[in-house]
C-alpha positions in Angstrom: -68.5 -100.4 -85.0 -71.7 -101.6 -86.7 -70.7 -105.3 -86.1 -70.1 -104.5 -82.4 -73.5 -102.8 -82.0 -75.2 -105.7 -83.8 -73.4 -108.3 -81.6 -74.3 -106.4 -78.4 -78.0 -106.1 -79.5 -78.7 -109.7 -78.7 -79.3 -110.6 -75.0 -77.8 -114.0 -75.2 -74.6 -112.6 -76.7 -74.5 -110.0 -73.9 -74.9 -112.8 -71.4 -72.0 -114.7 -73.0 -69.8 -111.6 -72.5 -71.0 -111.4 -68.9 -69.9 -115.0 -68.4 -66.5 -114.3 -69.8 -66.2 -111.1 -67.7 -67.0 -113.3 -64.7 -64.5 -116.0 -65.7 -62.2 -115.5 -68.7 -60.8 -118.2 -70.9 -63.7 -120.7 -71.0 -64.3 -123.5 -73.4 -67.4 -124.0 -75.5 -68.5 -126.8 -73.3 -68.2 -124.7 -70.1 -70.2 -121.9 -71.7 -72.9 -124.1 -73.2 -73.5 -125.6 -69.8 -74.7 -122.2 -68.5 -77.3 -121.6 -71.1 -80.6 -123.3 -72.1 -79.4 -123.5 -75.7 -77.9 -126.3 -77.8 -74.1 -126.4 -78.1 -74.5 -125.4 -81.7 -76.6 -122.4 -80.7 -74.0 -121.2 -78.3 -71.3 -121.8 -80.9 -73.2 -119.6 -83.4 -73.4 -116.7 -80.9 -69.7 -117.0 -80.1 -68.9 -116.9 -83.8 -70.7 -113.6 -84.2 -68.9 -112.2 -81.1 -65.6 -113.3 -82.6 -66.4 -111.6 -85.9 -67.2 -108.4 -84.0 -63.8 -108.7 -82.2 -65.5 -109.0 -78.8 -64.2 -112.5 -78.2 -60.8 -113.9 -79.0 -60.0 -117.6 -79.0 -56.7 -119.3 -78.2 -55.9 -123.0 -78.1 -54.5 -124.6 -75.0 -53.7 -128.3 -75.7 -56.9 -129.8 -77.2 -59.1 -127.1 -75.8 -60.2 -123.9 -77.6 -60.7 -121.2 -75.0 -62.7 -118.0 -75.3 -61.5 -114.7 -73.9 -63.4 -111.4 -73.6 -61.7 -108.7 -75.7 -62.8 -105.3 -74.2 -61.0 -103.2 -76.8 -63.9 -102.7 -79.2 -66.1 -101.7 -76.2 -63.4 -99.2 -75.2 -63.5 -97.8 -78.8 -67.3 -97.4 -78.7 -66.9 -95.7 -75.3 -64.3 -93.3 -76.7 -66.4 -92.5 -79.8 -69.9 -92.4 -78.4 -69.7 -92.0 -74.6 -66.6 -90.1 -73.4 -67.4 -86.8 -75.2 -70.8 -86.6 -73.5 -69.8 -87.8 -70.1 -67.8 -86.6 -67.1 -64.2 -87.8 -66.7 -65.1 -90.3 -64.0 -66.7 -92.5 -66.7 -63.2 -93.8 -67.6 -63.6 -96.0 -64.5 -66.0 -98.1 -66.6 -63.0 -99.6 -68.4 -61.4 -100.9 -65.1 -61.9 -104.7 -65.0 -61.7 -106.6 -61.7 -61.9 -110.3 -61.9 -61.1 -113.1 -59.4 -60.4 -116.4 -61.2 -59.7 -119.8 -60.0 -56.5 -120.1 -62.1 -53.6 -117.7 -62.8 -55.0 -115.0 -65.0 -54.4 -114.5 -68.7 -55.8 -111.4 -70.5 -56.1 -111.2 -74.3 -56.7 -108.0 -76.2 -57.2 -107.7 -80.0 -57.4 -104.7 -82.2 -57.1 -104.0 -86.0 -55.1 -101.0 -87.1 -54.9 -99.6 -90.6 -51.1 -99.4 -90.9 -48.1 -101.6 -91.9 -46.3 -104.1 -89.6 -43.2 -102.0 -89.8 -44.9 -98.8 -88.7 -46.8 -100.6 -85.9 -43.5 -102.2 -84.7 -41.9 -98.8 -84.6 -44.8 -97.4 -82.6 -44.4 -100.2 -80.0 -40.6 -99.9 -79.7 -39.8 -96.2 -80.3 -39.7 -94.4 -76.9 -41.0 -91.0 -78.2 -43.9 -92.6 -80.1 -44.8 -94.9 -77.2 -45.2 -92.0 -74.9 -47.9 -90.6 -77.1 -50.4 -93.4 -76.2 -49.1 -95.1 -73.0 -50.1 -92.4 -70.5 -47.1 -90.3 -71.4 -44.7 -93.1 -70.3 -41.5 -93.7 -72.3 -39.7 -97.1 -72.7 -35.9 -97.3 -73.0 -34.3 -100.4 -74.3 -31.9 -101.6 -77.0 -34.4 -104.3 -78.0 -32.2 -107.4 -77.9 -33.0 -110.7 -76.2 -31.9 -110.6 -72.6 -31.8 -106.8 -72.5 -33.4 -104.8 -69.7 -36.0 -102.2 -70.4 -37.2 -99.3 -68.2 -40.4 -97.3 -68.2 -39.9 -93.7 -67.2 -41.5 -90.2 -67.2 -40.0 -86.8 -66.4 -43.1 -86.2 -64.3 -42.5 -89.4 -62.2 -40.1 -89.4 -59.3 -38.9 -93.0 -60.0 -39.1 -95.9 -62.4 -42.6 -96.8 -63.4 -41.8 -100.3 -64.7 -38.9 -102.6 -65.7 -38.4 -106.0 -67.3 -36.5 -108.1 -69.8 -36.8 -108.9 -73.5 -37.6 -112.6 -73.7 -38.2 -112.9 -77.5 -38.0 -110.5 -80.4 -38.8 -111.1 -84.1 -39.4 -107.7 -85.8 -42.0 -106.9 -87.0 -44.0 -109.8 -85.9 -43.5 -110.8 -82.3 -42.2 -109.3 -79.0 -42.3 -111.0 -75.6 -41.3 -109.1 -72.4 -41.3 -109.9 -68.7 -42.6 -106.9 -66.8 -42.7 -105.7 -63.3 -44.7 -102.5 -62.6 -43.4 -100.1 -60.0 -45.6 -97.1 -59.8 -47.2 -98.1 -56.4 -46.6 -100.5 -53.6 -49.7 -102.4 -54.6 -48.5 -103.2 -58.1 -44.9 -103.8 -56.9 -46.2 -106.6 -54.7 -47.7 -108.3 -57.7 -44.2 -109.3 -59.0 -43.4 -110.2 -62.6 -45.8 -110.9 -65.4 -45.4 -111.4 -69.1 -46.6 -109.4 -72.1 -46.6 -110.7 -75.7 -47.2 -108.6 -78.7 -48.2 -110.4 -82.0 -48.6 -108.6 -85.3 -50.2 -110.1 -88.4 -50.8 -108.3 -91.6 -54.4 -108.5 -92.9 -55.0 -106.7 -96.2 -54.1 -103.1 -95.7 -54.3 -103.4 -91.9 -52.6 -105.2 -89.0 -54.1 -107.5 -86.4 -52.4 -106.7 -83.1 -52.9 -109.3 -80.3 -51.6 -108.4 -76.8 -51.5 -111.2 -74.3 -50.8 -110.3 -70.7 -50.3 -113.5 -68.7 -48.5 -115.1 -65.8 -50.7 -112.9 -63.6 -51.4 -114.3 -60.2 -54.9 -115.3 -59.2 -56.8 -112.1 -58.3 -54.0 -109.8 -59.5 -54.4 -106.1 -59.1 -56.5 -104.7 -62.0 -54.1 -101.8 -62.4 -51.8 -104.2 -64.2 -54.2 -105.0 -67.1 -57.1 -102.5 -66.8 -55.4 -99.9 -68.9 -54.8 -102.0 -72.0 -58.0 -101.0 -73.8 -57.2 -97.3 -73.4 -53.6 -97.9 -74.5 -54.5 -99.8 -77.6 -57.2 -97.3 -78.5 -54.6 -94.6 -78.2 -52.2 -96.5 -80.4 -54.9 -97.1 -83.1 -55.9 -93.4 -83.0 -52.4 -92.1 -83.3 -51.4 -94.4 -86.2 -54.5 -93.8 -88.2 -55.1 -90.1 -87.6 -51.9 -88.7 -86.0 -54.0 -87.4 -83.1 -53.8 -88.1 -79.4 -56.6 -89.4 -77.2 -57.5 -87.1 -74.3 -59.6 -89.6 -72.4 -59.1 -89.5 -68.6 -55.8 -91.2 -67.8 -54.4 -91.2 -71.3 -52.2 -88.2 -70.6 -51.4 -89.0 -67.0 -47.7 -88.4 -67.4 -47.8 -86.3 -70.5 
């Protein structure tokens, strides 16, 4: 967390995060045009934000795009804010953005575990319910297979979709349609990609939620920081998060 606090201490870096919050997936050129700094100066600030995990980059053609990664901020919130604040502060994690292009959300987190154990936590229904708001996932984990998200405390299916790609324990791609309310049903189908990379004694987990329509309902992606925080906490400590919403269906 020290790197996160150091990165956030600089007003220019905070402004860069504000810019990515306003419009995610921007190039260096686009970001540099909004600041009275040289391109090299903006690049140095972005590098520090990347090192702190607050910005994630992805290549699209010849462009290198920068995405806001809210997971470290969520971890800071869980560690330093939630225990002092009332439950309504969980609303701080809700992100509402209106973009000019179909939305793509990228989330990155490092977890001290093995790829095999992380893969099990993603695909095992009992384990998954421990950090995804108490929601189970039922599937045989084969390409083309259907999955369902359920809870004994819910009257109907909470989500459904299809396995598009699977390469244990490295990569999983799913189509997903959320069903817990009419608002999210109307959003239709999006895509979720899980990518696992071993880094020393830890794993880098990248979750990409894309094929979201312009201005998609924030309920589809706003919960990812809390889910990934819960996954990290459970794998590293064996404990469950009790932040508001974490145990919604538990």
